[in-house]
C-alpha positions in Angstrom: 22.5 2.0 -14.1 18.7 1.1 -14.4 18.8 -1.3 -16.9 21.3 -3.3 -15.0 19.2 -3.7 -11.9 15.9 -4.1 -14.1 18.1 -7.1 -16.2 18.6 -8.6 -12.5 14.9 -8.3 -11.6 13.0 -11.6 -12.8 9.3 -11.8 -12.7 9.7 -13.8 -10.0 11.3 -11.7 -7.8 9.4 -8.9 -8.4 6.8 -11.2 -7.3 8.5 -11.6 -3.8 9.2 -7.7 -4.1 6.1 -6.5 -4.6 2.7 -7.3 -3.2 1.3 -7.2 -6.5 4.0 -8.6 -8.8 5.7 -7.7 -11.9 3.4 -4.9 -13.8 2.6 -6.0 -17.3 1.9 -2.1 -18.3 5.3 -0.5 -18.0 6.0 3.1 -20.2 8.7 3.9 -18.1 11.3 2.1 -15.7 13.6 4.3 -13.3 15.8 2.2 -10.8 19.0 3.2 -8.8 20.8 2.5 -5.4 17.1 3.0 -3.3 14.9 0.9 -5.2 12.9 0.8 -8.4 9.7 2.2 -10.0 7.7 1.7 -13.5 5.4 4.0 -14.7 2.5 3.6 -17.2 -0.6 5.7 -18.7 -3.2 6.3 -16.3 -5.9 3.1 -16.1 -8.7 5.1 -15.5 -10.7 6.3 -18.5 -11.3 9.6 -16.7 -7.7 10.6 -16.3 -5.7 12.1 -19.7 -3.5 9.9 -21.0 -0.6 12.2 -21.5 -0.3 11.8 -17.4 1.5 8.5 -16.0 0.4 6.3 -13.1 3.5 5.4 -11.0 1.8 1.2 -10.7 5.2 -0.3 -8.8 7.4 1.7 -6.1 9.9 -1.2 -4.9 12.1 0.3 -1.9 15.4 -1.9 -1.2 15.0 -0.5 2.7 17.8 2.0 2.9 16.9 5.1 5.0 14.7 7.9 3.8 15.4 6.1 0.4 11.9 6.8 -0.6 11.8 10.5 -0.9 15.4 11.2 -2.0 15.1 8.6 -4.9 11.5 10.7 -5.7 13.6 13.6 -5.9 16.0 12.0 -8.7 12.8 10.9 -10.6 11.1 14.1 -10.5 13.9 15.8 -12.5 14.7 12.4 -14.6 10.9 13.1 -15.3 11.2 16.2 -16.8 14.0 14.9 -19.3 11.8 11.6 -20.2 8.4 13.2 -20.1 9.0 16.8 -20.7 4.8 16.7 -21.6 3.8 14.9 -18.8 2.0 17.4 -16.1 0.7 15.0 -13.2 1.6 11.9 -11.7 -0.7 9.7 -10.3 -1.1 6.7 -8.2 -2.7 4.3 -5.7 -2.3 3.1 -2.0 -4.2 0.2 -1.1 -5.0 0.6 2.9 -6.4 -3.0 3.0 -2.0 -4.0 2.2 -1.2 -2.0 5.2 -0.4 1.2 2.7 -1.2 4.3 4.5 0.2 6.5 2.1 3.0 7.4 4.4 5.6 7.5 1.5 3.6 9.7 -0.7 3.0 12.0 1.8 6.8 12.2 2.4 7.2 12.8 -1.0 4.4 15.9 -0.6 2.3 14.2 -3.2 -1.8 15.4 -2.7 -4.3 13.5 -1.4 -6.9 13.3 -4.1 -9.4 11.3 -3.1 -12.3 9.1 -5.3 -15.7 8.8 -4.3 -14.9 5.4 -3.0 -13.5 6.5 -0.2 -16.4 8.4 1.2 -19.1 6.4 0.2 -18.9 2.2 -0.3 -19.7 1.8 -3.9 -23.2 -0.6 -4.7 -21.4 -2.9 -6.2 -18.9 -3.7 -3.4 -16.2 -2.3 -5.3 -16.2 -5.2 -7.5 -14.1 -8.1 -7.3 -10.7 -9.3 -9.0 -9.6 -12.8 -9.1 -12.8 -13.8 -7.2 -11.9 -11.9 -4.3 -13.5 -8.4 -3.8 -10.7 -5.6 -3.5 -10.3 -2.8 -1.1 -11.1 1.1 -1.7 -7.6 2.6 -3.0 -6.2 6.1 -1.7 -5.3 8.2 -5.0 -2.1 10.7 -4.7 -0.8 13.0 -7.4 2.4 15.1 -7.5 2.1 17.9 -10.0 4.9 18.0 -12.1 3.9 21.3 -13.7 0.9 23.7 -14.1 -2.0 21.7 -15.8 -5.4 23.6 -16.1 -7.2 20.2 -16.7 -6.0 19.0 -13.0 -8.5 20.5 -11.0 -11.8 19.1 -13.3 -10.4 15.8 -13.9 -9.9 15.2 -10.2 -13.0 17.1 -8.7 -15.5 15.2 -6.8 -19.0 15.1 -8.4 -20.8 17.9 -7.5 -23.2 15.8 -5.4 -20.3 14.3 -3.1 -18.7 18.0 -3.0 -21.7 19.0 -1.4 -22.2 16.0 0.6 -18.4 16.2 1.9 -17.1 19.9 1.7 -13.4 20.3 1.6 -12.9 16.6 1.5 -12.0 16.3 -2.7 -8.8 17.2 -4.0 -7.6 21.1 -4.3 -5.2 22.4 -6.8 -1.7 23.6 -5.1 -1.7 27.5 -5.3 2.0 28.0 -6.3 4.1 29.2 -9.2 5.0 26.6 -11.2 8.5 26.5 -13.0 8.2 27.6 -16.6 10.4 24.7 -19.0 11.9 25.9 -21.9 
């Protein structure tokens, strides 16, 4: 079904459906009756390139569709990307995205230092316009010893903002054969 749905979504339709338009960086695509999702390698140089970044999530408006779709995606990723341990995504509060969908799907907030202290450069510009700070979200698929270190705040920020950084969940991870 996913190939059929993606074939029907043109770049122009994606621009109408997602405020950023269709992504040019796509490694994996998933689609079902709830909508479609694209994944790529992380854009951040500081994140492992064997993780996945969820870069577009377009829901078609079915009630609780996002959480139902995410449950399917987690299983699908286990088959399609078995080496991936972590999915990272970003919400854009300046576009009205509060992260409610990520919280509903059990993502974990993993703030960057930009969220705590305004960058001296004003967070840079894109297309001549300054862009707002994004909130980073993590979905652990399996245990990964690198995750806590990769997502940790710098020690200077951790001491100024105790308890505001990423905390690795304490749980037993399933072992996959």
